N, C-alpha and C positions, 0 to 999 in steps of 0.2 A: 735480175729481171729487167732492169732499165735498159741493158744492152740489147734485149730481145723484144722490146715493146713493139717495134715495127712488125716483126714476125708474128707475134701474138695477135696483134690487131688484124693483120691480113689473113691469118688462119681462121679467125672468127668470121671475117667477111666472106671468105671462101665457103665456110660451112653454112652461113646464112644464104648465100647464093645457091648452094646445092639444095637447100630446103625449098627455096622459091622455085627453082627449076623443077623439082619433083612435083610441087604443087601445080605448076603450069602443065607438065606432062600429064598428070592425072586429069586436070580439067579440060584438056583438049582430047582426051580419050585414049591416050597412048598406054594407059594401064588397064584399059577395058575394051571398048568396041573397036578401037584401032590398034590393038596390041600387036597385030602383024607388022605394023610400021615402027614399032618401038625401037627395035635394034638399029634402025637407020637414023631416026631423029634424035635419039638419046645422045649420040656422039657429038651433036652440035654443042653440047655443054663444054666441049674442049675450047671453044672460042672464048667464052667468058673466063674460063680457068687460065688460059694463056695471058689474057689481059690482066687478070688479078696478079699473076706472078710477075708480069712486066711492071705493073704499078708498084708492087711491094719492093722489088729489087731496086727499082729506080728511086723510090723513097729512101731506101737504106743507103743508097749511093749519095743522095743529096743531103740527107739529114744526119747520118751517122759518119759517113766517110768524107763529108764536105766536098762532094763532087768528084773525088778521085778514088776509083775502086778497081781492083784487079778482078780478073775472071774468077780466081779462087775465092775471093771475098764474096762475090755475088753468089757463087755456088754454095758456099757455107751458109749464107743467109737463106737462100732458097731451100737448102737441105734442112735447116732448122725449121723453117716454115712447113716443109713436107712432113717432118716428124710430128709437129703440132697438129697438122691436119689429120695425119694418120691416127693420132691419139683421140681426136674428136670424132673420127669417122664412125666408130661403132655407135656412139650416142646419136649422131645424125641419122644413121641407118635405122636405129630403133625408132626415132621420131617419124621417119618416112614410113616405115613398115607398120607402125601401130596407130599413128594419128592421121597422116596425110593420105596414105593409100593402103589400108589394111587388107583389101581384096586382091592386091597385086599378085601375090604368090599363087593363090588359087587360080587366078585368071591366066597367068603365064604357064602354069602347069597344065591346065586344060588345053591351052593353045598348042604347046609343043607336043603333047600326047596326041591331040587331034590331028596334027600335021605329021605325025609319026616320026618326029625328030628325036624323041626320047621315049623310053618306057616310063610309065608312071612312077615307078620306084626311083629310077635315075633322076627324073625331074624333081621329085620330092626331096631327094638328097642334095640336089644342086640349088633349087629355088626355095630357100628358107632363110629365116632371120639370122641364124648362126653363120651359115655359109656366106651370106651377103655382108655381115659384119666383118668377117675375116677378109673377104675379097676387097671390101672398101678400104680397110686399113692398109693392106699390102699394096693394093692398086694405087692409093694416094701416095704412099711412100715411093714406090717405083716411078710412077709417072711424074711426081713432083720433082724428084731429083733430076730426071731427064729434062723436064721443062726448065728447071732452074739452070741447068748447064747450058742449054741453048740460049735462053734469055740473057744469061750473064755474058755470053759472047758478044751480044749486041750492045750491052750496057757497060762493058768494061771501058776504062779510060784508055784511049788510044795513045800510043807513044808518039811523040813528035820527032 
């Protein structure tokens, strides 16, 4: 566990940032009256996510690898963090969907049906807690590994 304290710490920070972001989205109306804008603005969360991965892998390089880290070591650290985030994602999604914004699914279903983007049945099958728990876990894993790979390129120790 001691070897992974950096990844555990940053996976928890990532999850807390996600909860805070969802609280912000809800309070600016992106889960209600401005739901038509949600798909655009929700992607801005990528900025803090990339910063979190950068800070986590940089900390791993400095604290664990004493400033000398290969791309592979950074990728492994980011990969472990991605797995931890993916494991926390269903719990985070549950909190978001039941405490922070319990009306989101009904609102987004009504919106996509009203806009004729989906049938009500298709919308209900896609926009629900179980579906979002699965999507959040797999999305966190996939995007986390990709982000870790890219960030590790910038943080690897350059050969002289």
